[in-house]
SEMIVEX-311941 format. One record per residue (C-alpha): residue in three letters; z, x, y. Coordinates in pm, 1 decimal, always signed. Example, Ala and Ser with C-alpha at 12.3 -4.5 7.8 and 13.67 -1.06 7.14 Angstrom:
BEGIN
<r><residu>ALA</residu><z>+780.0</z><x>+1230.0</x><y>-450.0</y></r>
<r><residu>SER</residu><z>+714.0</z><x>+1367.0</x><y>-106.0</y></r>
REM end
This chain:
BEGIN
<r><residu>MET</residu><z>+6648.4</z><x>+7941.8</x><y>+13576.2</y></r>
<r><residu>THR</residu><z>+7004.6</z><x>+7852.0</x><y>+13662.4</y></r>
<r><residu>GLU</residu><z>+6893.3</z><x>+7617.7</x><y>+13934.2</y></r>
<r><residu>ALA</residu><z>+6725.8</z><x>+7374.6</x><y>+13702.7</y></r>
<r><residu>PRO</residu><z>+7048.9</z><x>+7238.0</x><y>+13539.7</y></r>
<r><residu>ALA</residu><z>+7179.9</z><x>+7140.0</x><y>+13863.7</y></r>
<r><residu>ASP</residu><z>+6943.5</z><x>+6847.4</x><y>+13911.1</y></r>
<r><residu>THR</residu><z>+6754.5</z><x>+6812.3</x><y>+13586.7</y></r>
<r><residu>ARG</residu><z>+6892.4</z><x>+6596.7</x><y>+13294.0</y></r>
<r><residu>ALA</residu><z>+6654.3</z><x>+6781.5</x><y>+13021.1</y></r>
<r><residu>ILE</residu><z>+6522.5</z><x>+7134.0</x><y>+13023.8</y></r>
<r><residu>VAL</residu><z>+6266.6</z><x>+7250.8</x><y>+12752.5</y></r>
<r><residu>VAL</residu><z>+6235.0</z><x>+7622.4</x><y>+12647.7</y></r>
<r><residu>ASN</residu><z>+5905.7</z><x>+7674.7</x><y>+12496.4</y></r>
<r><residu>GLY</residu><z>+5751.1</z><x>+8015.0</x><y>+12405.0</y></r>
<r><residu>ALA</residu><z>+5645.6</z><x>+8237.3</x><y>+12120.7</y></r>
<r><residu>ARG</residu><z>+5861.3</z><x>+8314.6</x><y>+11805.0</y></r>
<r><residu>GLN</residu><z>+6161.3</z><x>+8549.2</x><y>+11833.1</y></r>
<r><residu>VAL</residu><z>+6144.7</z><x>+8619.9</x><y>+12219.1</y></r>
<r><residu>GLY</residu><z>+6481.5</z><x>+8495.6</x><y>+12292.2</y></r>
<r><residu>LYS</residu><z>+6459.0</z><x>+8140.8</x><y>+12362.0</y></r>
<r><residu>ARG</residu><z>+6762.5</z><x>+8026.6</x><y>+12189.6</y></r>
<r><residu>ALA</residu><z>+6967.8</z><x>+8304.8</x><y>+12326.9</y></r>
<r><residu>LEU</residu><z>+6866.5</z><x>+8192.3</x><y>+12675.2</y></r>
<r><residu>ALA</residu><z>+6960.5</z><x>+7854.4</x><y>+12588.4</y></r>
<r><residu>LYS</residu><z>+7307.2</z><x>+7972.1</x><y>+12504.4</y></r>
<r><residu>MET</residu><z>+7342.5</z><x>+8203.1</x><y>+12804.5</y></r>
<r><residu>ILE</residu><z>+7272.7</z><x>+7901.9</x><y>+13012.0</y></r>
<r><residu>THR</residu><z>+7457.5</z><x>+7628.4</x><y>+12857.4</y></r>
<r><residu>GLY</residu><z>+7776.7</z><x>+7845.6</x><y>+12816.2</y></r>
<r><residu>ARG</residu><z>+7791.2</z><x>+7864.3</x><y>+13186.3</y></r>
<r><residu>LEU</residu><z>+7798.5</z><x>+7496.3</x><y>+13217.2</y></r>
<r><residu>PRO</residu><z>+8094.5</z><x>+7304.4</x><y>+13064.8</y></r>
<r><residu>ASP</residu><z>+7921.6</z><x>+6979.0</x><y>+13000.1</y></r>
<r><residu>ALA</residu><z>+7582.6</z><x>+7107.7</x><y>+12880.6</y></r>
<r><residu>ARG</residu><z>+7464.5</z><x>+7097.8</x><y>+12531.8</y></r>
<r><residu>GLU</residu><z>+7171.6</z><x>+7235.3</x><y>+12310.3</y></r>
<r><residu>LEU</residu><z>+6952.1</z><x>+7059.1</x><y>+12111.5</y></r>
<r><residu>TYR</residu><z>+6685.4</z><x>+7224.8</x><y>+11880.6</y></r>
<r><residu>LEU</residu><z>+6387.1</z><x>+7052.6</x><y>+11729.3</y></r>
<r><residu>ASP</residu><z>+6417.0</z><x>+7282.3</x><y>+11391.1</y></r>
<r><residu>ASP</residu><z>+6708.5</z><x>+7067.6</x><y>+11310.8</y></r>
<r><residu>PRO</residu><z>+6549.8</z><x>+6757.8</x><y>+11146.9</y></r>
<r><residu>ALA</residu><z>+6816.4</z><x>+6517.5</x><y>+11291.3</y></r>
<r><residu>THR</residu><z>+6713.6</z><x>+6598.3</x><y>+11628.9</y></r>
<r><residu>PRO</residu><z>+6351.6</z><x>+6498.7</x><y>+11638.0</y></r>
<r><residu>ALA</residu><z>+6432.8</z><x>+6204.5</x><y>+11443.5</y></r>
<r><residu>ALA</residu><z>+6707.4</z><x>+6101.3</x><y>+11701.9</y></r>
<r><residu>ALA</residu><z>+6451.6</z><x>+6162.0</x><y>+11964.8</y></r>
<r><residu>ARG</residu><z>+6210.9</z><x>+5925.6</x><y>+11813.0</y></r>
<r><residu>ASP</residu><z>+6477.4</z><x>+5670.2</x><y>+11751.6</y></r>
<r><residu>ASP</residu><z>+6665.8</z><x>+5647.1</x><y>+12094.7</y></r>
<r><residu>PRO</residu><z>+6514.5</z><x>+5921.9</x><y>+12318.3</y></r>
<r><residu>ARG</residu><z>+6741.9</z><x>+5819.7</x><y>+12618.5</y></r>
<r><residu>GLY</residu><z>+7045.8</z><x>+5824.0</x><y>+12405.5</y></r>
<r><residu>LEU</residu><z>+6951.5</z><x>+6164.0</x><y>+12294.9</y></r>
<r><residu>VAL</residu><z>+6978.4</z><x>+6315.0</x><y>+12657.1</y></r>
<r><residu>HIS</residu><z>+7251.4</z><x>+6087.8</x><y>+12781.7</y></r>
<r><residu>HIS</residu><z>+7597.5</z><x>+6201.2</x><y>+12780.3</y></r>
<r><residu>ASP</residu><z>+7906.2</z><x>+6251.4</x><y>+12990.1</y></r>
<r><residu>GLY</residu><z>+7818.4</z><x>+6553.2</x><y>+13219.4</y></r>
REM end
């Protein structure tokens, strides 16, 4: 799982409820100084993805 961030701009973690997806994401992004986490349960995130998908995943890092 730690190899993907080296060459992939966006990673989706998908699975059943309450199995540790958010904890896994925090563990991985905690090791990468320029990484950030976005969650689709925050209403602003899907709206931003619809309005400007490239801008959503583009950032310095």
